N, C-alpha and C positions, 0 to 999 in steps of 0.2 A: 612641533611637527605632529600632525594627526594622521594616523594610519587608518584607512577604511577600505572596505572591499565589497564586492558583490559575488554571489554565486556559491556561498557556502551552503551545501545541501545536507539535510538530515532525513533519514528514512525511518518511518515507524512501521513495524510489522503489526497488523491488526487481526491477524489470525487467518483461518481458512474461509474460503468462500464456497462457491458451487463446484461440482464435480464436472469436469470437462475432459474431452480427448484433445491433447495439445496438437495443433496443426503443423508444429515444428518437429517434435520428437515422437509423436504418436502414442504417448503414454497417457493413460487415463488416471487422473489424480484430482485432488482438491486443490484448486488454484489458491494462491496466497493473495490476501488484500493488504496493500501497502499505501501509506500516505507519504509523499515526498514534498518537503518544504524547502524553498530556496530563501536564504537570509541575507540581509544587509549586515555587514559586520563593522564594528568599531573597535579598534585595538585587538582584533582577532576574536572578539566576543560577539555572537550572534545577537542582534538587537531587534530587527524588524523583519518579520517574514513578508516577502513580496510576491511569492508565487507558491501556489499549492496545487499539486497534482495527485490524483487518485489513480492507483495502478492496480491491475490484476495480472499476476505472473504465475507461470508454470513452476512448481517447485523442483522439477527435475532439470530443465534446461534454461530457466529464467526468461523464457520467451513470453511476451505479453505486451500489454500496452495500457494506455490511459483510458479511463472510463469516466463518465459524468458523476458528479457528486450525488445526485439522486439515485442513480444506479448502484453506486457504492454503498450508500446507506441502506438501500433495500436488500443488497446482498449480506450486509452485516446483520440486518434484522433476521433474514432467513437462516443465517449460520447460528444466530443465538437461539432461534426457535428449534433448530435441529439438535442442539445441545441439551435443550430443556427436556426433550423426550427420552434421553438416555438416562436410565435408572441403574443405580448400583445395588447389588444383592448382598 
């Protein structure tokens, strides 16, 4: 008997992105950048990822949506550049 399934999802938090005013809760904050992967499983072990989504979410109300991979990578690069300007005394 082989047990397999579809739809196991894992979400990876990649940090903060740009600052926006959320259209849902009207708070101004730095949106979170997330990668969501959906996996094919065999005996409840994730084996092959078959879907990847790049998300940008409000940290207050979790409102947001899917963005393109190129936009996601650009926002990650911008966030890394913002962090490099911060100096500690």
